[in-house]
Structure formats: C-alpha cells, structure tokens
VEXDREN-2710 file (C-alpha; in Angstrom, 1 decimal):
% VEXDREN-2710
k/r/px/py/pz
1/MET/48.1/72.7/-258.4
2/VAL/51.4/71.9/-260.1
3/LYS/51.2/72.3/-263.9
4/LYS/52.6/69.3/-265.8
5/SER/54.3/69.7/-269.0
6/THR/53.0/67.7/-272.0
7/THR/56.3/67.5/-273.8
8/LYS/59.2/65.5/-272.5
9/THR/61.8/67.8/-270.9
10/THR/65.3/67.0/-269.7
11/GLU/66.3/68.0/-266.2
12/PRO/68.1/71.4/-266.3
13/ASP/71.8/71.4/-265.9
14/PHE/73.0/72.4/-262.4
15/PRO/75.7/75.1/-262.2
16/SER/79.1/74.0/-261.2
17/ASN/79.5/76.9/-258.7
18/GLU/76.4/75.8/-256.7
19/ILE/75.8/73.1/-254.1
20/LEU/72.9/70.8/-254.8
21/MET/70.7/70.1/-251.8
22/GLN/68.5/67.0/-251.9
23/GLU/66.3/65.4/-249.3
24/GLU/69.1/63.5/-247.5
25/VAL/72.3/64.4/-249.3
26/VAL/74.3/67.4/-250.4
27/LEU/76.1/67.2/-253.8
28/ASN/78.8/69.2/-255.6
29/THR/80.5/70.3/-252.5
30/TYR/84.1/69.8/-253.8
31/ASP/85.9/70.5/-257.0
32/GLU/88.4/67.8/-258.1
33/CYS/90.8/70.1/-260.0
34/THR/91.3/73.0/-257.7
35/ASP/89.6/75.2/-255.1
36/TYR/89.5/78.0/-257.6
37/ILE/86.3/77.2/-259.6
38/GLU/87.0/79.3/-262.7
39/TYR/90.6/78.2/-263.0
40/ASP/91.7/77.3/-266.6
41/ASP/94.8/75.3/-267.3
42/THR/95.2/76.8/-270.7
43/LYS/95.6/80.4/-269.5
44/GLU/98.0/82.2/-267.3
45/PHE/96.6/83.1/-263.9
46/SER/96.4/86.8/-263.4
47/ILE/96.1/88.3/-259.9
48/PRO/94.7/91.7/-261.1
49/GLU/92.0/89.9/-263.1
50/TYR/91.2/87.7/-260.1
51/CYS/91.0/90.7/-257.8
52/ASP/88.8/92.7/-260.2
53/ASN/86.2/89.9/-260.1
54/ILE/85.8/90.2/-256.3
55/HIS/82.8/92.3/-255.3
56/VAL/81.9/93.5/-251.8
57/ALA/78.4/94.9/-251.2
58/MET/77.2/96.4/-247.9
59/VAL/73.8/95.0/-247.1
60/ASN/72.9/96.2/-243.6
61/GLU/74.5/98.2/-240.8
62/SER/73.0/99.2/-237.5
63/GLU/72.7/102.8/-236.3
64/ASP/75.5/102.4/-233.7
65/LYS/77.8/100.9/-236.4
66/MET/78.4/97.9/-234.2
67/THR/76.6/95.3/-236.4
68/LEU/77.3/94.8/-240.1
69/GLU/76.1/92.5/-242.8
70/PHE/77.9/92.4/-246.2
71/ASP/78.4/90.1/-249.2
72/ILE/81.6/89.0/-250.8
73/THR/81.3/87.3/-254.2
74/HIS/83.7/85.4/-256.5
75/ILE/86.0/84.2/-253.8
76/GLU/86.6/80.7/-252.4
77/ALA/85.8/79.2/-249.0
78/PRO/89.5/79.2/-247.7
79/ILE/89.7/83.0/-248.2
80/ALA/86.4/83.6/-246.5
81/ASN/87.2/81.4/-243.6
82/ALA/90.6/83.1/-243.2
83/LEU/88.9/86.4/-243.0
84/ARG/86.5/85.1/-240.4
85/ARG/89.3/83.6/-238.2
86/ILE/91.3/86.8/-238.4
87/LEU/88.3/88.8/-237.2
88/ILE/88.0/86.6/-234.2
89/ALA/91.6/86.0/-233.2
90/GLU/94.1/88.3/-235.0
91/VAL/92.7/91.9/-234.9
92/PRO/94.2/93.6/-231.8
93/THR/92.3/95.4/-229.1
94/MET/92.8/96.8/-225.6
95/ALA/91.8/95.0/-222.5
96/LEU/92.5/95.1/-218.8
97/GLU/95.5/92.8/-218.1
98/LYS/96.9/93.7/-214.7
99/ILE/94.6/94.4/-211.7
100/TYR/96.2/96.0/-208.6
101/LEU/93.6/95.3/-205.9
102/TYR/93.9/97.5/-202.9
103/GLN/90.6/96.7/-201.1
104/ASN/88.0/94.0/-201.7
105/THR/85.6/93.2/-198.8
106/SER/82.8/92.0/-201.1
107/VAL/81.6/88.4/-201.2
108/ILE/83.5/87.9/-204.5
109/GLN/86.9/86.4/-204.2
110/ASP/89.9/88.5/-205.4
111/GLU/90.8/86.2/-208.3
112/VAL/87.2/86.0/-209.5
113/LEU/86.7/89.7/-209.3
114/CYS/89.9/90.4/-211.3
115/HIS/88.8/87.9/-213.9
116/ARG/85.4/89.7/-214.2
117/LEU/87.2/93.1/-214.6
118/GLY/89.4/91.7/-217.3
119/LEU/86.4/90.8/-219.5
120/LEU/85.0/94.3/-219.5
121/PRO/85.1/95.7/-223.1
122/LEU/86.9/99.0/-223.5
123/ARG/86.0/101.7/-226.0
124/VAL/89.4/102.8/-227.2
125/ASP/91.2/102.7/-230.5
126/PRO/94.1/100.1/-230.2
127/ARG/95.8/101.5/-233.3
128/GLY/97.4/104.2/-231.2
129/PHE/99.2/101.7/-228.9
130/GLN/102.1/99.2/-229.2
131/PHE/102.2/95.6/-228.1
132/PRO/103.9/95.0/-224.7
133/THR/107.4/93.5/-225.2
134/GLU/107.8/92.1/-221.7
135/LYS/105.8/91.3/-218.5
136/VAL/104.3/94.2/-216.7
137/VAL/105.9/93.2/-213.4
138/GLY/107.9/90.1/-212.6
139/ILE/107.5/87.9/-209.6
140/ASN/110.1/88.5/-206.8
141/GLU/111.8/85.9/-204.7
142/LYS/109.0/85.9/-202.2
143/GLY/106.4/84.9/-204.8
144/VAL/104.8/88.4/-204.8
145/ASP/103.8/89.9/-208.2
146/CYS/104.8/93.4/-207.2
147/ASP/105.7/95.5/-204.2
148/GLU/104.1/98.6/-205.6
149/GLU/102.0/99.7/-208.6
150/PRO/104.2/100.7/-211.7
151/ALA/103.7/104.1/-213.3
152/GLY/102.7/102.7/-216.7
153/ASP/103.9/103.4/-220.3
154/PRO/101.8/106.0/-222.2
155/THR/102.5/104.2/-225.5
156/ARG/101.5/100.7/-224.2
157/ASN/99.1/101.2/-221.2
158/LEU/95.8/102.7/-220.1
159/ILE/94.9/103.0/-216.4
160/PHE/91.4/102.8/-215.0
161/LYS/90.7/103.2/-211.3
162/ILE/87.6/102.3/-209.2
163/ASN/86.8/103.1/-205.6
164/VAL/83.3/102.3/-204.4
165/SER/82.0/101.7/-200.9
166/CYS/78.5/100.9/-199.8
167/THR/76.7/102.9/-197.1
168/LYS/73.2/103.0/-195.6
169/ASN/70.6/105.4/-196.9
170/ARG/69.3/107.3/-193.9
171/ASN/66.4/108.8/-195.9
172/ALA/65.1/105.4/-197.0
173/LEU/61.5/104.5/-196.2
174/PRO/61.1/102.2/-193.1
175/ASN/59.1/99.6/-195.1
176/SER/61.3/99.6/-198.1
177/THR/63.0/96.3/-199.1
178/ASP/64.7/97.4/-202.3
179/PRO/68.5/97.4/-201.8
180/LYS/68.8/100.3/-204.3
181/THR/66.8/102.5/-202.0
182/LEU/68.1/101.1/-198.7
183/TYR/71.8/101.6/-199.5
184/HIS/74.1/103.8/-201.5
185/HIS/76.2/102.0/-204.2
186/SER/74.6/98.6/-203.5
187/SER/75.6/97.6/-207.1
188/VAL/78.9/98.3/-208.8
189/TYR/78.6/98.9/-212.5
190/SER/81.2/99.4/-215.2
191/GLY/80.4/103.1/-215.2
192/SER/82.2/103.4/-211.9
193/PHE/85.6/103.2/-213.6
194/ALA/87.5/106.4/-214.2
195/TRP/90.3/106.8/-216.8
196/VAL/93.6/108.2/-215.4
197/PRO/95.8/109.7/-218.1
198/ILE/99.5/108.7/-218.2
199/GLY/101.8/111.5/-219.3
200/ASP/100.4/113.5/-222.2
201/GLN/97.7/110.9/-223.1
202/LYS/95.0/113.5/-222.5
203/SER/96.1/115.6/-225.4
204/ASN/95.5/112.7/-227.8
205/TYR/91.8/112.4/-227.1
206/THR/88.7/114.5/-227.3
207/ASP/85.6/114.4/-225.1
208/SER/84.0/112.0/-227.6
209/THR/87.0/109.7/-227.9
210/THR/88.0/109.5/-224.3
211/PRO/88.9/106.0/-223.2
212/ARG/86.0/104.4/-221.3
213/MET/83.9/101.3/-220.9
214/VAL/81.7/100.4/-223.9
215/THR/78.6/100.5/-221.7
216/ASP/78.1/101.9/-218.2
217/ASP/75.4/99.3/-217.1
218/ILE/77.5/96.1/-216.9
219/LEU/77.1/94.7/-213.4
220/VAL/80.4/94.0/-211.7
221/ALA/79.5/93.2/-208.1
222/LYS/77.0/93.8/-205.3
223/LEU/77.9/95.4/-202.0
224/ARG/76.3/95.9/-198.6
225/PRO/77.1/98.5/-195.9
226/GLY/80.7/98.2/-194.8
227/GLN/82.0/96.6/-198.0
228/GLU/84.3/98.3/-200.4
229/ILE/86.2/97.7/-203.7
230/GLU/89.3/99.7/-204.6
231/ALA/91.5/98.8/-207.5
232/SER/93.8/100.2/-210.2
233/CYS/93.5/98.4/-213.6
234/HIS/96.2/98.5/-216.4
235/ALA/95.1/97.8/-219.9
236/VAL/97.4/96.5/-222.7
237/LYS/97.2/95.6/-226.4
238/GLY/96.6/92.0/-227.4
239/ILE/94.9/89.6/-229.8
240/GLY/92.1/87.1/-229.3
241/ARG/94.5/84.2/-229.9
242/ASP/96.2/84.9/-226.6
243/HIS/93.0/85.5/-224.6
244/ALA/89.3/85.8/-225.4
245/LYS/89.1/89.2/-223.7
246/PHE/91.1/90.6/-226.6
247/SER/88.7/89.4/-229.3
248/PRO/87.1/92.4/-231.0
249/VAL/83.9/90.7/-232.2
250/ALA/81.1/89.1/-230.4
251/THR/80.2/87.1/-233.5
252/ALA/81.8/86.8/-236.9
253/SER/80.3/84.2/-239.2
254/TYR/79.4/83.6/-242.8
255/ARG/76.9/81.5/-244.8
256/LEU/76.4/80.7/-248.5
257/LEU/73.6/82.4/-250.5
258/PRO/70.7/80.0/-250.9
259/THR/69.3/79.4/-254.4
260/ILE/65.7/78.3/-255.1
261/ARG/64.5/77.3/-258.6
262/LEU/60.9/76.4/-259.6
263/ASN/61.0/74.1/-262.6
264/ALA/57.2/74.3/-263.2
265/GLU/54.4/76.7/-262.5
266/ILE/52.8/76.2/-259.1
267/THR/49.4/77.6/-258.5
268/GLY/46.3/77.3/-256.3
269/GLU/46.5/75.2/-253.1
270/ALA/50.0/74.0/-254.0
271/ALA/51.3/77.6/-254.1
272/GLU/49.9/78.1/-250.6
273/ARG/51.6/75.0/-249.3
274/LEU/54.9/76.0/-251.0
275/LYS/54.8/79.4/-249.3
276/SER/54.2/77.8/-245.9
277/VAL/57.1/75.4/-246.0
278/PHE/59.7/78.2/-246.5
279/SER/60.6/81.0/-244.1
280/GLU/58.6/84.2/-244.2
281/GLY/59.3/86.4/-247.1
282/VAL/61.0/83.7/-249.3
283/ILE/58.0/82.8/-251.4
284/GLU/55.2/85.2/-252.5
285/ILE/52.0/84.6/-254.4
286/GLU/51.3/86.8/-257.4
287/LYS/48.3/87.1/-259.6
288/LYS/48.6/86.3/-263.3
289/GLY/45.2/86.8/-264.7
290/SER/42.8/84.6/-262.8
291/LYS/45.6/82.4/-261.4
292/ARG/47.6/82.7/-258.2
293/VAL/51.2/81.7/-259.0
294/ALA/54.0/81.1/-256.5
295/VAL/57.3/83.0/-257.2
296/VAL/60.6/83.3/-255.4
297/LYS/60.7/86.7/-253.7
298/ASP/63.9/86.7/-251.6
299/ALA/66.0/83.5/-251.4
300/ARG/68.4/85.2/-249.0
301/LYS/65.9/84.8/-246.1
302/ASP/65.8/81.0/-246.5
303/THR/67.2/79.0/-243.6
304/CYS/67.6/75.8/-245.8
305/SER/65.3/73.7/-243.7
306/ARG/64.4/71.6/-246.8
307/ASN/60.8/71.1/-245.5
308/VAL/59.6/71.3/-249.1
309/PHE/60.8/67.7/-249.6
310/ARG/58.0/66.5/-247.2
311/HIS/55.6/67.1/-250.1
312/GLU/56.1/64.7/-253.0
313/ASP/54.4/66.9/-255.6
314/LEU/56.5/69.9/-254.6
315/ALA/59.8/68.1/-254.3
316/LYS/59.7/67.2/-258.0
317/VAL/59.6/70.8/-259.2
318/VAL/61.6/72.6/-256.6
319/GLN/65.4/72.7/-256.8
320/LEU/67.4/73.9/-253.8
321/GLY/71.1/74.9/-253.7
322/LYS/73.7/77.3/-252.4
323/ASN/76.1/79.5/-254.3
324/LYS/79.7/78.5/-253.4
325/GLN/81.1/81.9/-254.4
326/HIS/78.6/84.1/-252.7
327/PHE/79.3/84.6/-248.9
328/ILE/77.0/86.5/-246.6
329/PHE/79.1/87.8/-243.7
330/SER/77.7/88.9/-240.3
331/VAL/80.0/90.9/-237.9
332/GLU/79.1/92.2/-234.5
333/SER/81.7/94.3/-232.7
334/THR/82.2/94.4/-228.9
335/GLY/82.6/98.2/-229.1
336/ALA/86.3/98.9/-229.4
337/LEU/85.9/99.7/-233.2
338/LYS/83.1/99.9/-235.7
339/SER/82.3/96.7/-237.5
340/SER/83.4/98.2/-240.8
341/GLU/86.7/99.2/-239.3
342/LEU/87.2/95.7/-238.0
343/VAL/86.8/94.2/-241.5
344/VAL/89.3/96.7/-242.9
345/GLU/91.8/95.8/-240.1
346/ALA/91.3/92.1/-240.7
347/CYS/92.1/92.6/-244.4
348/LYS/95.3/94.4/-243.4
349/VAL/96.3/91.6/-241.1
350/MET/95.7/89.1/-243.9
351/GLU/97.8/91.2/-246.3
352/THR/100.7/91.2/-243.8
353/LYS/100.5/87.5/-243.4
354/CYS/100.6/87.0/-247.2
355/ARG/103.7/89.2/-247.5
356/SER/105.5/87.2/-244.9
357/LEU/105.4/84.1/-247.0
358/ARG/108.7/82.8/-248.2
359/LEU/107.4/81.3/-251.5
360/VAL/104.7/82.8/-253.6
361/ARG/103.1/79.7/-255.2
362/PHE/99.8/78.1/-255.3
363/THR/99.1/74.6/-253.9
364/SER/99.7/71.4/-255.7
365/ARG/96.1/71.6/-257.0
366/MET/97.1/74.6/-259.0
367/ARG/99.9/72.4/-260.5
368/MET/102.5/74.7/-259.0
369/LYS/102.2/77.3/-261.8
370/ARG/104.0/80.5/-261.3
371/LEU/102.1/83.7/-261.0
372/GLY/104.0/85.4/-263.8
373/LEU/105.6/88.0/-261.5
374/GLY/109.2/86.6/-261.9
375/GLU/111.6/85.6/-259.2
376/PRO/111.8/87.9/-256.2
377/ILE/115.1/89.8/-256.1
378/THR/114.8/90.6/-252.4
379/HIS/113.1/88.9/-249.5
380/ALA/109.6/90.0/-248.7
381/PRO/109.5/92.4/-245.7
382/VAL/108.5/90.8/-242.4
383/SER/106.9/92.8/-239.6
384/GLU/108.3/92.8/-236.1
385/ALA/105.3/91.0/-234.8
386/ALA/105.6/88.2/-237.4
387/ALA/109.3/87.8/-236.7
388/LEU/108.7/87.5/-233.0
389/GLU/106.0/85.0/-233.6
390/GLN/108.2/82.8/-235.8
391/ALA/111.0/83.0/-233.3
392/SER/108.7/82.0/-230.5
393/ASP/107.5/79.0/-232.5
394/PHE/111.1/77.9/-233.1
395/VAL/112.0/78.3/-229.4
396/GLN/109.0/76.2/-228.4
397/GLN/109.9/73.4/-230.8
398/LEU/113.5/73.5/-229.6
399/VAL/112.4/73.2/-226.0
400/LEU/110.0/70.3/-226.7
401/PHE/112.8/68.5/-228.6
402/SER/115.2/69.0/-225.7
403/TYR/112.7/67.8/-223.2
404/SER/111.9/64.7/-225.2
405/VAL/115.6/63.8/-225.5
406/GLY/116.1/64.3/-221.8
407/VAL/113.1/62.1/-220.9
408/PHE/114.3/59.2/-223.2
409/ALA/117.9/59.5/-221.9
410/SER/116.7/59.4/-218.2
411/TYR/114.6/56.4/-218.9
412/TYR/117.5/54.5/-220.6
413/PHE/119.9/55.1/-217.7
414/TYR/117.3/54.3/-215.1
415/THR/116.4/51.0/-216.7
416/LYS/120.1/50.1/-217.1
417/LEU/120.8/50.8/-213.4
418/THR/117.8/49.0/-212.0
419/THR/117.6/46.0/-214.3
420/PRO/119.6/43.0/-212.8
421/ASP/122.2/41.2/-214.8
422/SER/121.3/37.9/-216.4
423/LEU/122.3/34.7/-214.6
424/LYS/124.1/31.8/-216.2
425/ILE/122.5/28.4/-216.5
426/GLU/125.1/26.7/-214.2
427/GLU/124.5/29.3/-211.5
428/TYR/120.7/28.9/-211.8
429/GLN/121.0/25.1/-211.5
430/GLU/123.2/25.4/-208.4
431/PHE/120.8/27.9/-206.8
432/LYS/117.9/25.5/-207.6
433/GLU/119.6/22.5/-205.9
434/GLN/120.3/24.5/-202.8
435/GLN/116.7/25.5/-202.5
436/GLU/115.5/21.9/-203.0
437/ARG/117.9/20.7/-200.2
438/ALA/116.7/23.3/-197.8
439/ILE/113.1/22.4/-198.5
440/LYS/113.8/18.7/-198.0
441/GLU/115.4/19.4/-194.6
442/LEU/112.4/21.4/-193.5
443/ARG/110.0/18.6/-194.5
444/LEU/112.0/16.1/-192.4
445/GLN/111.9/18.5/-189.4
446/ILE/108.2/18.9/-189.8
447/GLU/107.6/15.1/-189.9
448/SER/109.7/14.6/-186.8
449/LEU/107.8/17.3/-184.9
450/GLU/104.5/15.7/-186.0
451/GLN/105.5/12.3/-184.7
452/ARG/106.6/13.7/-181.4
453/LEU/103.4/15.6/-181.0
454/ALA/101.3/12.5/-181.8
455/ALA/103.2/10.5/-179.2
456/GLN/102.7/13.2/-176.6
457/GLN/99.0/13.3/-177.2
458/LYS/98.7/9.5/-176.9
459/ARG/100.5/9.5/-173.5
460/ASN/98.3/12.3/-172.3
461/PHE/95.2/10.3/-173.3
462/PHE/96.2/7.1/-171.5
463/SER/97.2/9.1/-168.4
464/GLN/93.6/10.5/-168.3
465/LEU/92.2/6.9/-168.4
466/GLY/94.1/6.0/-165.3
467/PHE/96.8/3.6/-166.6
468/SER/100.0/3.9/-168.4
469/LYS/100.6/3.0/-172.0
470/ASP/103.7/1.0/-171.2
471/SER/102.1/-1.1/-168.4
472/ASP/101.2/-4.7/-169.1
473/GLU/97.9/-4.4/-167.2
474/GLU/94.8/-4.1/-169.2
475/PRO/91.7/-2.3/-168.0
476/PRO/89.2/-4.6/-166.3
477/LYS/86.7/-6.2/-168.6
478/SER/83.2/-6.6/-167.4
479/LYS/81.2/-9.6/-168.7
480/PRO/78.0/-8.8/-170.3
481/SER/75.0/-10.0/-168.3
482/THR/72.4/-12.1/-170.1
483/GLU/69.8/-11.2/-167.5
484/LYS/67.9/-8.0/-167.8
485/PRO/68.9/-5.5/-165.2
486/SER/66.6/-5.2/-162.3
487/GLU/64.7/-2.0/-162.4
488/PRO/65.2/0.2/-159.3
489/PRO/62.2/0.8/-157.2
490/ALA/60.2/3.8/-158.1
491/LYS/61.1/6.9/-156.2
492/PRO/59.2/10.1/-155.8
493/GLU/60.2/12.6/-158.4
494/SER/62.4/15.3/-157.2
495/LYS/63.9/18.5/-158.6
496/GLN/67.0/16.6/-159.6
497/SER/65.1/14.0/-161.6
498/GLU/63.1/16.8/-163.3
499/SER/66.3/18.5/-164.3
500/LEU/67.6/15.3/-165.7
501/LYS/64.6/14.9/-168.0
502/GLN/65.1/18.3/-169.5
503/LYS/66.9/18.7/-172.8
504/PHE/70.5/19.7/-172.8
505/GLN/71.6/23.1/-174.0
506/ARG/72.5/23.1/-177.7
507/ILE/76.1/23.4/-178.5
508/SER/76.4/24.2/-182.2
509/SER/80.2/24.0/-182.6
510/LEU/80.9/21.1/-180.2
511/PRO/83.5/18.7/-181.8
512/ILE/82.2/15.1/-181.3
513/ASP/84.7/12.3/-182.1
514/ALA/84.8/8.6/-181.3
515/ALA/85.9/9.2/-177.7
516/ALA/82.8/11.1/-176.6
517/SER/84.5/11.7/-173.3
518/LEU/86.1/14.8/-171.7
519/ILE/88.2/15.3/-168.5
520/LEU/87.6/18.7/-167.0
521/ASP/88.8/19.7/-163.5
522/ASP/89.5/16.1/-162.5
523/GLU/85.9/15.1/-163.3
524/GLU/84.8/13.0/-166.2
525/TYR/82.1/14.3/-168.6
526/LEU/80.4/12.5/-171.4
527/VAL/79.2/14.1/-174.6
528/VAL/75.7/12.8/-175.0
529/ARG/72.8/13.5/-177.4
530/ARG/69.1/13.5/-176.6
531/GLY/66.8/13.9/-179.6
532/SER/68.2/16.8/-181.6
533/SER/70.1/18.3/-178.6
534/VAL/73.8/17.7/-177.9
535/GLY/75.3/18.4/-174.4
536/ILE/77.9/17.5/-171.8
537/GLU/77.0/15.7/-168.6
538/LEU/78.8/14.1/-165.7
539/SER/79.4/10.5/-166.3
540/VAL/78.1/9.7/-162.7
541/ASN/74.7/11.2/-163.4
542/PHE/74.5/9.4/-166.8
543/ALA/75.3/6.1/-165.1
544/ALA/72.6/6.7/-162.4
545/ARG/69.9/7.0/-165.0
546/GLY/70.9/3.8/-166.7
547/GLU/70.7/5.2/-170.3
548/ARG/72.6/3.9/-173.2
549/LEU/75.9/5.6/-174.1
550/ARG/75.8/7.2/-177.6
551/TYR/78.7/8.6/-179.5
552/ARG/79.2/9.7/-183.1
553/ILE/81.5/7.8/-185.4
554/PRO/83.8/10.0/-187.5
555/SER/82.8/10.8/-191.1
556/THR/85.7/8.7/-192.4
557/LYS/85.1/5.1/-191.4
558/LEU/88.4/4.0/-189.9
559/ARG/89.3/0.6/-188.5
560/GLU/88.8/0.3/-184.7
561/SER/92.2/0.9/-183.2
562/VAL/93.6/-0.2/-179.8
563/ALA/92.8/3.2/-178.4
564/GLN/89.2/3.0/-179.4
565/LYS/88.8/-0.4/-177.7
566/ALA/90.3/1.1/-174.6
567/LEU/87.8/3.9/-174.8
568/LYS/84.9/1.4/-174.8
569/GLU/86.3/-0.5/-171.9
570/ALA/86.9/2.7/-170.0
571/ALA/83.3/3.8/-170.6
572/CYS/82.1/0.4/-169.3
573/HIS/84.2/0.7/-166.3
574/VAL/82.8/4.2/-165.5
575/ILE/79.1/3.4/-166.1
576/GLY/79.0/-0.1/-164.8
577/PRO/78.3/-3.5/-166.3
578/LYS/74.5/-3.2/-165.9
579/THR/74.2/-0.3/-168.3
580/MET/77.0/-1.3/-170.7
581/ARG/75.0/-0.9/-174.0
582/PHE/76.4/0.9/-177.0
583/SER/74.6/2.1/-180.1
584/TYR/76.3/3.7/-183.1
585/VAL/74.6/6.8/-184.3
586/ASN/75.2/7.5/-188.0
END
C-alpha cells in the first residue's frame, strides 16, 4: 500500500540540472541563459575551476579491453556529443585501401571482393604511420589504375598478401557431403592473410604486436576445386569521415543517468507492483520491522520506459528524471586500439581542434565574456592536417562558386541567342492581313471545287438513268391504274421462288438514301428491306414478284427536288405501271 501523509505537504522542488519525465512530456530540457548550467554572470569564468569539476569514472571494462563503460560528470551535452562524434569519425586507423588482384576465379565479382577485403579490421597501431599525401597510383591514359604494383612506403603503408586455391580432398569419405571434408580451402577466412614487411618495418614490431587481422575467423569467400584468389593489399591511414572502414569503433554512444525519487513510503502489494514495472535490479524490497518497503537499488539500470505511470496510485508518489550533467559512455573498439586508448586519442583530437580556433570566446549565450587570459600575442599553432583541411574546404567553395557563375553565364548567353527579337505592331498587322488574304483565296478555291464536284456527280447520275440532263425530253410517265392488277396464275413452286422468299443477308453498314438504287456492272439493283433485313436485289426480280418498292427517307427532311422526282419516275419505268406503289418507311 501507499502510505498517505496526514499533513499537507508541498511538492518537492525539482533540481535545475535534471530533466523531469512525466507520462507524456519531458520538461526542463533546455536552459534559457546558457548551456553551462552553473554559469554565474556576477563572477569571472575560470577554466581551471571548470576543469577541476569534471570527473571521469571507469565503470566497466571487458577482459580483452575492447569494450569500455565510463561516466563523465559536470560537463554539458555539446562537449559529450563532440567526444562521441570524434570517436566515430576523427580518430585515425589503418585499413586496406588498394587491392592489387592477380587472380580471382571465385563466384564473387572483383569489385565486390575488393570491397569486402577493405572492410576487414586490422590490429595495428596507427600512431606509427603518417597520412598519405597523394594517390597511391594515378590512372594512366588508357584508363588503367596501374601497370604494376608499387613497392610501398614503410612510413605510410602496410602490405598483406593472400594466395588461396581450392583442391579436392582425396582422403574424404565417399558418403561425405560437408565441403570442409570434401575439399581443401573451401572457405577463405581472414586468417589467410600474411603480412609482408616493407623495408625495416619488421624491427619496429614484436611477435605480440605484429600487424594482422583482428580475428582470423572472418569469412571472406567460398571456393570450389579449380577456383583461386591471389591478391596484394596495401593499407593506409585514414579517418572515419572519409570512409566507414577507417572508423575505430563499432559503437560509441552515451545516455544520461536516470533518477528515481519515491515521495512516499510504498509497502505491501504496491511495492511488488512498483518492482515489476521497472527493469530488473532497479527496485528492491527491504524489510523494516514487519513491513516490506520498496527502495531504489540502482537507478542506473533503468531504461526509462515510464511504465510506472500506468498505475495511478504509483504515479502520484514516483518522480522520474535524468541528470543533465552525468553522461554514461559506452565504447566498443573494432580491435585496432583498446577502448581506453581510443578515448584518450579522441581527447587529443578535440584539443587540437580547440587550439586551431582563431578566436577564443564563448557563444552569444555567454554574453561574449572574455576568458581572462588576455589577448593572444601570437597565433595559435595549427597542425598540418588542420591546415590541409581548411585549404581543401576553401578550394571546394571556390570551385562551386566558379561553377555557379559559369552556369548562369551560359544560360544568359543561350537565352539571348535563341530568343527571337520582338516585332513591331505595324509589322504584325501587315503579317496578319497577308495571312487573312491567303485564307480567303483558299476558301474561294475550295468552294469552286465543291461546285464542280457537285455538277459532275449530277451529270453522272442522270447518265445512269438513261437521259441527259440538258435534253428537253422527260422520262415517260405511267398513269396509275384504278383497277386492281390481275393476279398471275398460280405456278408450281420452284427453287427460284423459294430463294426469293428467303430473307436477304444483313448489311450493317449499307448507306441507304432516297435513291435506293444502284448501278453495278450495267445492271440495276434495288436496295430493299424485308422485315428487319436489308439487302440488294436485281430490279427485274423485284418487279417479277410485284412487291412494293420501299426506300428510306434521309434523317433530315428535305423538300422533294427534281432529282428525287426523276428517281421515282425511273423506278416506275423499271418496275412497270402495275406494281407502281410506294410507301415511305420512317
């Protein structure tokens, strides 16, 4: 149970150097005045006093010295983060840079194999070597990196060679399927590399410090009988900012020290629940007389999950936070140097960077107060690496500026040459009138051609009917008979009559106009319809049956012209007066 206080108590003040963690928000993460928490405007800032307050405590180190955990207190986050970034990208190491591949018949491509070899970590102290000042070998006019392998510089290079070929194991069991027993050197490991000294390099190392791979069991490739890998690898000194293979650490991180405060006594079942919501080892239960009371055992092990806020009764008496000036660092080396040595080297790099600053001042948050050291008489010494870095940055900015100016100038001259000059209003009006006259002439020519085409079509139509358009003769008119036509005597049905009774073949795209008549091969055909079928039939056969002539009127109801009247009379002339009956089909 949670013991309630009978007296009214005020909420305890939260320290200014801690972050307050609530259920959904995190408070007190930033200081308005300065990043330096204990800064006092009324006093002069003293660097020795500030450095004396910094404490470094070793917490845990592995047996192989490759993993280290330590605490740094009374510093600010910018300094801790700078140390972390320098550990990752600024501490130099040695790595394989140039691979001279003489033979590679494995299934791995040459460029992929060289990339894998470059990522192998080397156990060698980089402090005994210098940075390369130029490319190992330049590219010749044929695009080849090199014609032959260079000898190497003993102060800047290390050479490792590998020559492995796979062969069959004649002593293997017949029923064996394991490649390691069937073949010799079926797998190529990092232990296959051999160091080749350059000059007097061998005298600088002992048996325990001989340059080699960090571990001998890193798998490089797999081979089968007949396959071989032979290469010579040159290592140089570099930093992780240039390539990840030069990074000396696998992980380098920090976190703030968690703080847990219990504002009331928690006993019984509530104490058990409080222990279960934290990581193992954070909360322990102690006996005080007949009570079982929860106490904070080790807040360092807390993962800050904030599961305690899921319980309303516990959330009211538990206060979570983080100390903003207590950093827990975790460093894991790749094997080139010990983790403790990497931290020392990172501090040296940070010191070099600080000495290369031109002005020794704090930021504007420190109100630009001087450090009390006086004006520097001479410039701070700058290392060769820092000077080369600054010169490289300046050259890059100059090249980018020149490139930008060239691009803008090219665009200006290109647009000036390709953009046409502006026309005057008078010239535009004259051009417009010329185009209108040309369009008018074209329209007149089109109308003339249409008239000539219509006249030609009309002449062709009357010539098909058997009389000329210009002749005064009119086609013979047949008088309609009032008497009903005598029905012909019944004849025995024949094959021809049966074929006449059949429906015509459907013609879906047949154009049917008011004429309903076609002249094909000097024979006249009629376009007729029977039921839902439309077809073409000889006018002679149509007249023999004595059926009515049907034709479709156009969709636009036009007045009956002279040509349409002539069509009717021509149809009557072809069919005969006895069957001259018309019916309009809408």
